C-alpha positions in Angstrom: -5.9 -102.8 -17.4 -3.8 -103.4 -20.4 -6.9 -103.8 -22.7 -8.1 -100.4 -21.4 -4.7 -98.8 -22.0 -4.6 -100.2 -25.6 -8.0 -98.9 -26.3 -7.2 -95.4 -24.9 -3.9 -95.3 -26.9 -5.7 -96.4 -30.1 -8.2 -93.6 -29.5 -5.6 -91.0 -28.8 -3.6 -91.9 -31.8 -6.7 -91.4 -34.0 -7.4 -88.0 -32.3 -3.8 -86.9 -32.8 -3.7 -88.0 -36.4 -7.0 -86.2 -37.1 -5.8 -83.0 -35.5 -2.5 -83.2 -37.3 -4.2 -83.7 -40.7 -6.5 -80.7 -40.0 -3.9 -78.3 -38.8 -0.6 -79.4 -40.4 -0.5 -76.2 -42.6 -0.6 -74.0 -39.5 2.1 -75.8 -37.6 5.9 -75.2 -37.6 8.0 -77.7 -39.5 9.5 -78.8 -36.2 6.1 -79.4 -34.6 4.9 -81.3 -37.7 7.9 -83.6 -37.5 7.6 -84.1 -33.7 3.9 -85.1 -34.3 4.8 -87.4 -36.9 7.4 -89.1 -34.9 5.3 -89.5 -31.7 2.3 -90.9 -33.8 4.7 -93.4 -35.5 6.3 -94.5 -32.3 2.9 -94.8 -30.6 1.5 -96.9 -33.5 4.6 -99.1 -33.2 3.8 -99.6 -29.5 0.1 -100.3 -30.2 1.0 -102.8 -32.9 3.6 -104.7 -30.8 3.2 -107.0 -27.8 3.7 -104.1 -25.4 3.5 -104.2 -21.7 1.6 -101.9 -19.4 4.6 -99.5 -18.9 5.2 -99.2 -22.7 1.6 -98.4 -23.4 1.4 -95.8 -20.6 4.6 -94.2 -21.8 3.3 -94.0 -25.4 0.0 -92.6 -24.2 1.8 -90.0 -22.0 3.9 -88.9 -25.1 0.9 -88.5 -27.2 -0.9 -86.5 -24.6 2.0 -84.2 -24.2 2.4 -83.5 -28.0 -1.4 -82.9 -28.2 -1.2 -80.4 -25.4 1.9 -78.7 -27.0 0.1 -78.5 -30.4 -3.1 -77.1 -28.9 -1.2 -74.5 -27.0 0.6 -73.5 -30.2 -2.5 -73.4 -32.2 -4.3 -71.3 -29.6 -1.5 -68.9 -29.4 -1.3 -68.6 -33.2 -5.0 -68.0 -33.4 -4.7 -65.3 -30.8 -1.9 -63.6 -32.6 -3.9 -63.9 -36.0 -6.9 -62.3 -34.3 -4.8 -59.6 -32.9 -3.3 -58.9 -36.3 -6.8 -58.5 -37.8 -7.9 -56.1 -35.1 -4.8 -53.9 -35.2 -5.7 -52.3 -38.4 -4.9 -48.7 -38.1 -7.7 -46.1 -38.3 -7.6 -44.3 -41.5 -6.3 -40.7 -41.3 -8.7 -37.9 -41.2 -8.0 -36.0 -44.4 -11.5 -34.5 -44.7 -11.8 -30.8 -44.8 -15.1 -29.1 -44.3 -15.9 -26.3 -46.7 -19.0 -24.6 -47.9 -20.2 -25.4 -51.3 -20.5 -22.5 -53.8 -23.5 -22.3 -56.0 -22.7 -21.9 -59.8 
């Protein structure tokens, strides 16, 4: 139904805005701009007298950008974790000698 689509779109816009606010510092400029654009156009559809097809298209666009952003953040987190664990072992410069008594 159109009412169900509007509610789903509204909920997805909220989730997308929240995720964007929480992770915008971790995203590329291009991805931030794409998120902002998709959110804005989806809000425009939600606030207009949209038909079922327009609502479905806006919802599809939001879901795609959410998935793209999630994949980017997951990949970035994996890279950050790999960087933290790739710390080289310290070189073994210890030389064993016997101590002399003075």
